[in-house]
ROSE-4610 file (N, C-alpha, C; in Angstrom, 1 decimal, always signed):
// ROSE-4610
residu = [M/M/M/N/N/N/A/A/A/S/S/S/D/D/D/C/C/C/P/P/P/S/S/S/L/L/L/D/D/D/L/L/L/K/K/K/N/N/N/T/T/T/Y/Y/Y/V/V/V/R/R/R/E/E/E/V/V/V/L/L/L/Q/Q/Q/L/L/L/Y/Y/Y/L/L/L/A/A/A/A/A/A/P/P/P/T/T/T/V/V/V/A/A/A/G/G/G/P/P/P/V/V/V/R/R/R/N/N/N/A/A/A/D/D/D/R/R/R/I/I/I/Y/Y/Y/A/A/A/E/E/E/D/D/D/L/L/L/F/F/F/R/R/R/Q/Q/Q/R/R/R/V/V/V/P/P/P/L/L/L/Y/Y/Y/A/A/A/V/V/V/A/A/A/N/N/N/A/A/A/F/F/F/I/I/I/V/V/V/G/G/G/A/A/A/A/A/A/R/R/R/R/R/R/V/V/V/L/L/L/H/H/H/N/N/N/G/G/G/C/C/C/S/S/S/A/A/A/S/S/S/P/P/P/M/M/M/P/P/P/P/P/P/V/V/V/R/R/R/S/S/S/L/L/L/H/H/H/Y/Y/Y/F/F/F/R/R/R/N/N/N/I/I/I/I/I/I/Q/Q/Q/E/E/E/M/M/M/L/L/L/E/E/E/R/R/R/P/P/P/P/P/P/G/G/G/Y/Y/Y/R/R/R/E/E/E/I/I/I/A/A/A/L/L/L/L/L/L/Q/Q/Q/E/E/E/R/R/R/L/L/L/A/A/A/Q/Q/Q/Y/Y/Y/R/R/R/H/H/H/R/R/R/N/N/N/D/D/D/R/R/R/R/R/R]
num = [1/1/1/2/2/2/3/3/3/4/4/4/5/5/5/6/6/6/7/7/7/8/8/8/9/9/9/10/10/10/11/11/11/12/12/12/13/13/13/14/14/14/15/15/15/16/16/16/17/17/17/18/18/18/19/19/19/20/20/20/21/21/21/22/22/22/23/23/23/24/24/24/25/25/25/26/26/26/27/27/27/28/28/28/29/29/29/30/30/30/31/31/31/32/32/32/33/33/33/34/34/34/35/35/35/36/36/36/37/37/37/38/38/38/39/39/39/40/40/40/41/41/41/42/42/42/43/43/43/44/44/44/45/45/45/46/46/46/47/47/47/48/48/48/49/49/49/50/50/50/51/51/51/52/52/52/53/53/53/54/54/54/55/55/55/56/56/56/57/57/57/58/58/58/59/59/59/60/60/60/61/61/61/62/62/62/63/63/63/64/64/64/65/65/65/66/66/66/67/67/67/68/68/68/69/69/69/70/70/70/71/71/71/72/72/72/73/73/73/74/74/74/75/75/75/76/76/76/77/77/77/78/78/78/79/79/79/80/80/80/81/81/81/82/82/82/83/83/83/84/84/84/85/85/85/86/86/86/87/87/87/88/88/88/89/89/89/90/90/90/91/91/91/92/92/92/93/93/93/94/94/94/95/95/95/96/96/96/97/97/97/98/98/98/99/99/99/100/100/100/101/101/101/102/102/102/103/103/103/104/104/104/105/105/105/106/106/106/107/107/107/108/108/108/109/109/109/110/110/110/111/111/111/112/112/112/113/113/113/114/114/114/115/115/115/116/116/116/117/117/117/118/118/118/119/119/119]
x = [+0.7/-0.1/+1.3/+0.1/+1.4/+0.4/+0.6/+0.6/-0.5/-0.8/-2.0/-3.3/-3.2/-3.8/-4.3/-4.2/-4.6/-4.9/-6.4/-6.5/-5.8/-5.6/-5.2/-4.1/-3.7/-2.3/-1.5/-2.7/-1.8/-2.2/-3.4/-3.3/-2.2/-2.0/-1.4/+0.0/+0.5/+1.8/+1.7/+1.2/+0.0/+1.1/+0.2/-0.6/+1.3/+2.5/+3.3/+4.1/+3.9/+5.3/+4.7/+3.7/+3.1/+3.9/+3.4/+4.3/+5.3/+6.1/+7.7/+8.4/+7.4/+8.0/+8.1/+6.5/+5.6/+7.1/+7.8/+8.3/+9.7/+10.6/+11.4/+11.8/+10.8/+10.3/+10.1/+10.4/+9.8/+11.6/+11.5/+12.8/+13.6/+13.4/+14.2/+14.6/+14.3/+14.6/+15.5/+16.6/+17.3/+17.6/+17.9/+17.2/+18.6/+18.7/+17.0/+16.2/+15.1/+14.3/+15.2/+14.9/+15.2/+13.6/+13.8/+13.0/+12.7/+12.8/+11.8/+10.6/+10.8/+10.7/+9.2/+9.9/+8.5/+8.0/+7.9/+7.4/+6.3/+7.1/+5.8/+5.0/+5.5/+4.3/+2.9/+4.0/+2.8/+1.5/+2.9/+1.4/+0.4/+1.0/+0.4/-1.0/-0.6/-1.9/-2.7/-2.4/-3.4/-4.1/-3.2/-4.2/-5.3/-5.4/-6.2/-5.9/-4.8/-4.2/-4.5/-5.1/-5.5/-4.2/-3.7/-3.0/-2.7/-3.9/-3.5/-3.1/-3.3/-3.2/-1.6/-1.2/+0.4/+0.8/+0.6/+1.1/+1.3/-0.5/+0.1/+0.8/+0.8/+1.8/+4.0/+4.2/+5.6/+5.5/+4.0/+4.5/+4.2/+3.6/+3.5/+4.6/+5.3/+6.8/+7.9/+8.2/+9.5/+9.1/+7.6/+7.9/+8.3/+7.7/+8.0/+10.0/+10.7/+11.9/+12.7/+11.9/+12.4/+12.7/+10.8/+10.8/+12.0/+12.1/+13.2/+14.6/+14.7/+15.5/+16.6/+15.5/+15.3/+15.2/+15.0/+15.5/+16.9/+17.1/+18.7/+19.9/+20.9/+22.1/+22.5/+22.2/+22.7/+21.2/+21.5/+20.3/+20.1/+19.3/+18.6/+19.2/+19.2/+20.0/+19.2/+18.7/+18.4/+17.3/+16.3/+15.3/+15.5/+15.9/+16.6/+15.4/+13.9/+13.4/+11.9/+11.1/+10.1/+9.0/+10.0/+9.3/+9.1/+10.0/+10.1/+8.6/+7.6/+6.9/+5.5/+5.8/+4.2/+3.6/+4.1/+3.5/+2.8/+3.5/+2.8/+2.1/+1.4/+0.4/-1.0/-0.9/-1.8/-2.4/-1.3/-1.7/-3.2/-2.8/-3.3/-4.0/-4.9/-6.0/-6.9/-6.4/-7.0/-7.4/-6.6/-6.9/-6.4/-6.9/-6.5/-5.9/-5.3/-5.5/-6.0/-6.4/-7.3/-6.1/-7.2/-6.5/-5.9/-5.7/-5.2/-4.1/-4.4/-2.5/-2.2/-2.4/-1.2/-1.0/-2.1/-1.2/-0.4/-0.1/+1.0/+1.9/+1.7/+3.4/+4.1/+2.9/+3.7/+4.5/+3.3/+4.8/+5.3/+5.7/+6.8/+7.9/+7.3/+8.6/+8.9/+8.5/+8.9/+9.9/+9.2/+10.6/+12.2/+11.3/+12.7/+13.6/+13.1/+13.6/+13.9/+13.5/+13.7/+15.3/+15.5/+16.7/+17.8/+17.5/+18.6/+19.0/+18.2/+18.6/+19.5/+19.6/+19.9/+21.9/+22.0/+23.5/+24.1]
y = [-0.7/+0.4/+1.8/+1.8/+3.7/+4.2/+5.5/+6.9/+7.1/+6.7/+7.4/+6.6/+5.2/+4.7/+4.6/+5.8/+6.1/+7.3/+8.1/+9.7/+10.2/+9.6/+9.8/+10.5/+9.1/+9.2/+10.3/+10.0/+11.4/+13.0/+12.5/+14.2/+14.6/+13.1/+13.7/+13.8/+13.2/+14.1/+15.0/+15.2/+16.9/+17.9/+17.7/+18.6/+18.4/+17.4/+17.7/+18.0/+18.1/+19.5/+20.6/+20.6/+22.4/+22.4/+22.1/+22.7/+22.8/+21.9/+22.2/+22.6/+22.9/+24.0/+26.0/+26.1/+27.3/+27.0/+26.3/+26.2/+26.6/+26.1/+26.5/+28.4/+28.6/+29.7/+30.6/+30.7/+31.8/+32.3/+33.5/+34.3/+34.4/+33.6/+33.1/+31.8/+31.0/+29.7/+29.7/+28.2/+28.4/+26.1/+26.0/+24.5/+23.9/+22.5/+21.7/+20.5/+20.6/+19.6/+18.3/+18.2/+17.4/+16.2/+14.4/+14.0/+14.3/+14.8/+14.7/+16.4/+17.4/+18.1/+17.5/+16.7/+15.7/+15.0/+14.5/+14.4/+14.4/+15.3/+16.9/+17.7/+17.9/+18.1/+16.5/+15.9/+14.7/+14.5/+14.9/+15.1/+16.1/+17.6/+18.1/+18.2/+17.0/+16.5/+15.3/+15.0/+13.9/+14.7/+15.9/+16.5/+17.5/+17.2/+18.4/+20.1/+20.2/+21.8/+22.6/+23.4/+23.8/+24.2/+24.3/+24.9/+26.6/+26.5/+27.9/+28.8/+28.1/+28.4/+28.3/+27.1/+26.6/+27.8/+28.3/+30.0/+30.6/+31.2/+31.8/+31.5/+31.0/+30.7/+31.2/+30.5/+30.9/+32.7/+33.3/+34.0/+34.7/+34.8/+35.6/+35.2/+33.9/+33.8/+34.9/+34.3/+34.9/+36.9/+37.5/+38.8/+39.0/+38.3/+38.4/+38.5/+37.0/+37.3/+37.9/+38.9/+39.9/+41.4/+41.6/+42.9/+43.0/+41.8/+41.4/+42.2/+41.8/+41.7/+43.6/+44.2/+45.9/+45.7/+45.5/+46.2/+45.5/+44.5/+44.4/+44.7/+44.7/+44.7/+43.6/+42.6/+40.9/+40.7/+40.0/+39.4/+38.2/+37.7/+36.6/+34.9/+34.0/+32.6/+32.3/+32.0/+31.6/+30.3/+29.7/+28.6/+27.8/+26.6/+25.0/+24.0/+24.4/+23.2/+23.7/+22.7/+23.3/+23.5/+22.4/+22.7/+23.7/+24.7/+26.0/+26.9/+26.3/+27.3/+26.9/+25.8/+24.2/+25.7/+26.3/+27.4/+28.2/+28.2/+29.5/+29.1/+28.2/+27.3/+27.1/+26.6/+26.7/+27.4/+28.9/+30.2/+30.4/+30.3/+30.8/+30.3/+28.2/+27.9/+28.4/+28.9/+29.2/+31.1/+31.3/+33.5/+33.1/+33.1/+33.4/+35.0/+35.2/+36.9/+37.0/+38.1/+38.9/+39.2/+39.1/+39.5/+40.3/+41.5/+42.9/+42.8/+41.8/+41.6/+40.7/+39.8/+39.3/+39.6/+40.4/+41.5/+42.2/+42.9/+44.1/+43.3/+41.7/+41.5/+41.2/+40.4/+39.9/+40.9/+42.4/+43.2/+44.1/+43.6/+44.1/+43.0/+41.9/+41.0/+41.2/+41.6/+42.0/+43.1/+44.1/+44.9/+44.7/+43.7/+42.7/+42.3/+41.2/+40.5/+41.8/+43.0/+43.8/+44.4/+44.6/+45.4/+44.2/+43.1/+41.8/+41.7/+42.5/+41.3/+42.4/+43.6/+44.7/+44.7/+44.0/+44.4/+43.1]
z = [+0.2/+0.0/+0.0/-0.7/-1.4/+0.0/-0.1/+0.5/-0.6/-1.9/-2.6/-2.3/-1.5/-1.6/+0.1/+0.6/+1.6/+2.1/+1.8/+1.6/+3.1/+4.2/+5.5/+5.8/+5.9/+5.0/+4.3/+3.0/+2.1/+2.6/+3.5/+4.3/+5.4/+6.2/+7.6/+6.7/+5.8/+5.0/+4.6/+3.6/+3.1/+4.3/+5.1/+6.7/+7.7/+7.6/+8.1/+7.5/+5.8/+4.8/+5.1/+5.5/+5.0/+6.1/+7.6/+9.1/+8.8/+8.2/+8.1/+7.1/+6.2/+5.3/+6.2/+6.6/+7.4/+8.3/+8.6/+10.0/+9.7/+8.4/+8.2/+7.4/+6.3/+6.3/+7.6/+8.5/+9.6/+9.7/+9.9/+10.1/+10.9/+12.6/+13.1/+13.8/+12.4/+12.6/+11.6/+12.4/+11.6/+12.1/+10.2/+9.8/+9.9/+9.9/+9.0/+9.8/+9.3/+10.4/+11.0/+12.1/+13.2/+13.0/+13.8/+13.1/+14.6/+15.5/+16.4/+16.1/+15.0/+14.4/+14.0/+12.8/+12.0/+13.1/+14.0/+14.8/+15.7/+16.1/+17.0/+15.4/+14.2/+13.1/+12.9/+13.7/+13.1/+14.1/+15.2/+17.0/+16.8/+16.0/+16.1/+14.6/+14.1/+12.9/+13.7/+14.6/+15.0/+16.1/+16.6/+17.7/+17.0/+15.5/+15.0/+14.9/+15.5/+15.0/+14.4/+13.7/+12.9/+11.7/+10.8/+10.0/+10.4/+9.8/+10.3/+11.7/+12.8/+13.9/+14.6/+13.3/+13.3/+13.2/+11.7/+11.1/+12.4/+12.2/+13.2/+14.4/+14.5/+15.8/+15.3/+14.1/+13.5/+13.5/+13.0/+12.7/+14.1/+15.3/+16.9/+17.0/+17.2/+17.7/+16.9/+15.8/+15.3/+15.4/+15.5/+15.7/+16.5/+18.1/+19.4/+19.3/+18.5/+19.1/+18.1/+16.6/+15.8/+17.3/+17.2/+18.6/+19.8/+20.0/+21.5/+21.0/+19.8/+19.1/+19.3/+18.6/+18.7/+20.0/+20.6/+22.3/+23.0/+22.3/+22.8/+22.3/+23.3/+22.3/+22.0/+22.7/+22.1/+21.2/+20.5/+19.8/+20.3/+19.7/+20.6/+19.5/+20.0/+19.1/+18.5/+17.0/+16.2/+17.0/+16.2/+16.7/+16.4/+16.8/+16.3/+16.4/+17.3/+16.8/+16.7/+16.4/+16.1/+17.8/+18.6/+20.0/+20.8/+20.3/+21.0/+20.2/+19.6/+19.3/+20.1/+21.2/+21.3/+22.4/+23.6/+23.8/+23.5/+21.7/+21.4/+20.2/+19.6/+19.6/+20.3/+21.3/+22.4/+23.3/+22.6/+23.0/+21.5/+20.9/+19.5/+19.4/+20.0/+20.2/+20.8/+22.4/+23.0/+22.9/+22.8/+22.5/+20.9/+19.6/+18.6/+18.1/+17.7/+17.3/+15.9/+16.2/+14.5/+13.5/+12.3/+11.2/+10.9/+12.0/+12.0/+11.9/+13.5/+14.3/+13.1/+12.5/+11.7/+11.0/+10.4/+9.0/+9.6/+10.7/+11.4/+11.2/+12.2/+12.2/+10.9/+10.5/+8.9/+8.3/+8.4/+8.1/+8.8/+9.6/+10.7/+10.7/+9.9/+10.3/+8.4/+7.4/+6.0/+6.2/+7.0/+7.2/+7.9/+9.0/+8.9/+8.0/+7.7/+6.6/+5.4/+4.8/+4.3/+4.6/+5.8/+6.6/+6.2/+6.7/+7.3/+5.5/+4.4/+3.2/+2.6/+3.5/+2.5/+3.1/+4.3/+5.1/+4.6]
């Protein structure tokens, strides 16, 4: 049996792949993806955590780190584990941010990336 024979396996693989791609795209993350990251992404799928909650957690977590760096002389080290976002994911489930808040954070992250790309 292969993945195309089992829709739920295909759905799980798609979900895990998307979580890991979003994780690696976050500006404060330094790869590579570890096996523990993949297992945690599978756990999120089993717990039926919506993908938008995970994506929002990456945005909020990255923005918090970037804003902290703006206030500190020493930058925070990069995130090296998907587990770093566990509490933020839970926070997104308990108190989902509004669309405008996420859009504002995305804008600030884009400005951060733009500034760092010029360096």
